[in-house]
N, C-alpha and C positions, 0 to 999 in steps of 0.2 A: 799287242796286248788287248785282251778281251776282258771287259767288265761284265759281271753277271749280278743281277739284282732279283731276288725272289720276293714274291708277295702272295697273299691269299691264305696264309695260315690263320689259325684261330682255334676256338673252343667249340667242339661239336659233340652231341650225344652219340653213343654207339648206334650204328645203323645209319647215321647221317652221311652227308657228302661234303666234300670241299674240292675246290679247283685251285691248284697252285699254278702260278705263272712265273716265268723266269725271262726277264728282258736282258738282251745282250747288246753290247755296244763296243766300239773300238776295234772291230775286226770284221772279217768277211764271214758272216755267220754260216753260210752254206758250206764252208770248208770243214765245219766241225761236227763230229758226232756228239750227241748230248746225253747226259745221264742225270738221274735223280738218285741221291743217296740219303740216308737218314741216320741219326745218332740219338739213341735214347740215353738217359742219365746212367752213368756207370757202365755203359756198353761201348763197343767199338762201332765205328761208322760202317754201315752196311749198304750194299747195293740194293736198289729198289727197281729201277727200270732204265732202259737206254733206248736210243733211237738213232738210226744212221743219218748221215747228212741229208739224204733225200727224203727221209721219212718212210722209205720203203721197207725197212727192217726194224723190228722192235724186239726187245727181250725183257723179261720180267723175273723178279724173284718169285719163287714158287708160291709163297704165302700170299702174294697180292694178285696173282693171275685170276682173271675174271672179275676182279674188283677195281683195279686201277688201270687207267689207260694213259699212255704217254703219246703226245702229238707235238707237232711243230708247225710254225708258219714262217717260212724263210723270208717272205715279203715283209713281215713285221719283226723279224729278228727275235722270235720268241719261241719258247718251248713250254708245254703245259703238262700237268699231271692231274687228271681227273680221278678223284678217289671216292669210291662209293662203298656202301656197306662197311663203314669204318668200325674198327674194333679198338678197345683200350690198348691193345698191343701195338697199334700203329702210332701211338704217342711218341713223338720224337721231334728233334729239329731236322727239317728237310733242307737239303742242299742241292742246287743244280750245279753241274760241272760240264766243262767242254774239253774235248780232246781233238787234236788235228790228226785224225786217223780213223780207223774202223771202230765200230761199236765194241764196247768193252764193259765187263762187269767189275773190273779191277780199279779201285780208286787211285792206285799209284800211276795208272796210265793216263789220268786226266791232268790237263795242264792248267786249267783255270777253274776257280771255285767262287760261288757266291757266299754271302754272309749267313745265309740260312733263314728259314722262317719256322716258327714254332707251330706244331700241330698237337693239340691236346684232345683226346677222345675220352669222354666221361662215360662211366657205366651206368 
């Protein structure tokens, strides 16, 4: 059983930056591909970024390419999401998720989820 805890959310002005962190415990972290998803009020949860177990492969939602960077530190059991040039449309609760398999953009393929951290971007 893997436990995931996100941190780093907050309120930021448009154009600003935030770095989200996700700390994992209770499992062998390097076995898991990791993903970030987000859910805005009244909308479905959507894929943002994912990274393979080694960190060698990453994948991004088109609208965040060039602005967001996902990374991981297997020695620290952590995954990060650096978010730059934030826009009001990025406002959402951000969740990290783990899956014992290959990198995926589908939420249904992830086995473990954190509680989420709120990101609010003001215009």
